[in-house]
Structures are given as C-alpha cells and as structure tokens.
C-alpha positions in Angstrom: 3.6 9.3 -11.3 0.1 7.9 -11.1 -1.1 4.7 -9.4 -4.5 3.0 -9.3 -7.0 2.7 -6.5 -7.0 -0.8 -5.2 -10.8 -0.9 -4.7 -12.1 1.1 -7.7 -9.3 0.8 -10.3 -9.5 4.5 -10.9 -6.2 6.5 -11.2 -4.7 8.0 -8.1 -2.3 11.0 -8.0 -0.2 12.7 -5.4 -1.2 12.4 -1.8 -4.0 9.9 -2.4 -1.5 7.5 -3.9 0.9 7.9 -1.0 -1.8 7.4 1.5 -2.9 4.2 -0.2 0.6 2.9 -0.3 1.2 3.6 3.4 -2.1 1.9 4.4 -1.1 -1.1 2.3 2.3 -1.4 4.1 0.7 -1.1 7.5 -2.2 -3.5 6.9 -0.1 -6.2 5.2 2.2 -6.8 8.1 2.6 -10.6 8.6 0.1 -11.2 5.8 2.6 -11.7 3.0 5.2 -14.0 4.6 7.1 -14.7 1.4 7.4 -10.9 0.7 8.9 -9.6 3.9 10.2 -6.5 2.1 6.6 -5.4 1.6 5.7 -5.6 5.3 6.0 -2.8 7.8 7.7 -3.1 11.2 5.6 -0.4 12.9 4.3 -1.5 16.3 
C-alpha cells in the first residue's frame, strides 16, 4: 500500500511510509486533543 509524503505530496512506499507514520505519531502527542487515538504515549 502506498501513502503520500506530508511535505512533498509524492508517493511513499514501504519503509519510508512506515517511518513517516511513526514520526507523525510521536510528534503529534498532545497536539490533537480531540483525536487521542492518534497520539502516542511514548515518554
């Protein structure tokens, strides 16, 4: 399954897509209060 780069809009595949998803989960902690299922509980 392909995704899209959040900065460039170009397609992402494989590990690059996974890395972007993990970064988004880590960075968005407490940023999206109404979407707690998206946040990450890592310290």
